[in-house]
C-alpha positions in Angstrom: -27.5 2.2 57.7 -25.9 2.7 54.2 -22.9 0.8 53.1 -21.3 0.4 49.7 -18.3 -1.0 47.8 -16.6 0.5 44.9 -14.1 -1.4 42.9 -11.9 0.3 40.3 -9.1 -1.6 38.4 -6.8 -0.4 35.8 -7.1 -2.4 32.5 -5.0 -5.6 32.2 -1.8 -5.9 30.1 -3.3 -7.0 26.7 -0.2 -9.0 25.6 -0.3 -10.9 28.9 -4.0 -11.8 28.6 -4.2 -12.5 25.0 -1.8 -14.3 22.6 1.3 -12.2 22.3 0.8 -12.0 18.5 -3.0 -11.1 18.7 -3.4 -14.0 16.4 -1.5 -12.9 13.3 -3.3 -14.3 10.4 -4.2 -13.7 6.8 -3.5 -14.7 3.2 -0.9 -13.5 0.7 -1.0 -13.8 -3.1 2.5 -14.5 -4.0 4.6 -15.7 -7.0 6.3 -19.0 -6.4 10.1 -19.5 -7.4 8.6 -20.9 -10.7 6.7 -17.7 -11.3 3.3 -19.4 -10.6 0.7 -17.6 -8.6 -0.1 -19.1 -5.2 -2.0 -18.0 -2.1 -0.1 -18.7 1.1 -1.4 -18.3 4.6 0.2 -15.8 7.0 1.7 -18.2 9.4 5.0 -18.9 11.2 5.4 -22.1 9.1 5.2 -20.2 5.9 7.2 -17.0 6.8 9.6 -18.3 9.5 9.9 -22.0 8.4 8.8 -23.3 11.9 5.3 -23.9 13.4 6.8 -23.8 16.9 7.2 -20.0 17.4 4.8 -17.2 17.3 4.9 -15.0 14.2 5.3 -11.6 15.8 4.4 -8.4 14.0 6.9 -5.5 13.5 5.9 -2.3 15.4 6.0 0.7 13.2 4.7 3.2 15.9 3.4 3.1 19.5 0.4 0.9 19.4 -0.6 2.0 22.8 -1.7 5.4 21.4 -5.3 4.6 20.7 -7.2 6.1 17.7 -10.6 6.6 19.2 -13.1 6.0 22.0 -13.1 2.4 23.3 -9.9 1.6 21.2 -7.2 0.0 23.2 -4.7 -0.8 20.4 -3.7 1.1 17.2 -3.7 -1.8 14.9 -2.1 0.4 12.2 1.1 0.4 14.1 1.8 -3.3 13.3 3.2 -4.7 10.1 4.3 -8.1 8.8 8.0 -8.8 8.8 9.3 -7.8 5.4 11.9 -10.6 5.1 11.3 -14.4 5.1 12.8 -16.0 8.2 12.9 -12.8 10.2 10.5 -12.2 13.1 9.2 -9.2 14.8 10.1 -8.4 18.5 8.9 -10.6 21.3 9.0 -7.8 23.8 6.0 -5.6 22.9 5.3 -2.3 24.7 2.8 -2.2 27.6 -0.8 -2.1 26.2 -3.4 -1.4 28.9 -6.9 -2.8 28.2 -10.1 -1.3 29.3 -10.5 -0.4 33.1 -13.1 -2.3 35.3 -15.3 -0.2 37.6 -18.2 -1.5 39.9 -20.3 0.2 42.5 -22.6 -1.7 44.8 -24.8 -0.1 47.4 -26.7 -1.5 50.4 -29.4 0.1 52.6 -30.7 -1.6 55.7 -33.1 -0.7 58.5 -33.8 -2.7 61.6 -37.2 -2.5 63.2 -37.9 -3.8 66.7 -41.0 -6.0 67.0 -41.5 -7.1 70.5 -39.0 -8.1 73.2 -35.6 -9.1 71.8 -36.9 -9.5 68.2 -36.2 -7.4 65.2 -37.0 -7.4 61.6 -34.1 -6.4 59.3 -35.1 -4.9 55.9 -32.3 -4.8 53.5 -32.0 -3.5 50.0 -28.9 -4.2 47.9 -28.2 -2.9 44.4 -25.4 -4.2 42.4 -23.7 -2.0 39.8 -26.3 0.7 40.8 -24.6 3.3 38.7 -25.2 0.9 35.6 -21.7 1.6 34.4 -21.0 -0.7 31.4 -17.6 -2.5 31.5 -16.1 -3.2 28.1 -14.2 -6.5 27.6 -11.2 -7.4 25.5 -11.5 -11.1 25.5 -11.2 -13.6 22.7 -14.3 -15.4 24.0 -16.4 -12.2 23.4 -15.2 -11.1 19.9 -12.3 -13.1 18.6 -12.2 -11.4 15.2 -11.7 -8.0 16.8 -8.3 -8.9 18.4 -6.8 -10.5 15.3 -4.2 -9.1 13.1 -5.5 -10.1 9.8 -3.0 -9.3 6.9 -3.7 -9.6 3.3 -2.4 -8.2 0.0 -5.4 -9.5 -2.0 -6.4 -6.0 -2.8 -3.3 -5.5 -4.9 -5.1 -7.5 -7.7 -2.3 -9.8 -8.8 0.2 -12.1 -7.1 3.6 -10.5 -6.3 7.0 -11.8 -5.3 7.0 -12.7 -1.5 9.1 -9.7 -0.4 6.6 -7.3 -2.2 3.6 -9.2 -0.8 5.0 -8.9 2.8 5.7 -5.2 2.3 2.2 -4.4 0.7 0.1 -6.5 3.2 -2.4 -4.4 5.1 -4.2 -5.2 8.4 -7.9 -5.6 7.6 -8.8 -5.1 11.4 -6.5 -2.1 11.9 -9.2 0.3 13.2 -11.4 -2.1 15.2 -9.6 -2.9 18.4 
């Protein structure tokens, strides 16, 4: 007898399974109100004035249109809010993560050995097609699902509004 189980699941909603802001981090070189250079973290405390809300990125295009094989999110579609105190949208578009597939197979044969007795030989193979399932979990690769913004490549401190506008996502192409 041959039996098997095939499991196919569409990918999870990435915003539901990860932090909704794909932890938004980074550093900005800015000029203080007194004209002195300073480095500030990209955080809700610094940019929104409150630590109790997520700092959400602004969407500049559809992040669900991936830019390569095994890429689920186009990280280039997000940007920092360009005004202090203004946050990006909390309702992000649906982003589907990688699908899950699994195929298990079992073969069995029963042999009679005497009156009312049988020997059952069973062979089971799990994931017998050897299909690799990719994951998108913060426990696997936390730096690959982080929006990491910086303007440090600009070479000099900038006014806050210019620093926000010029900040780029260092992880734009990796997830």
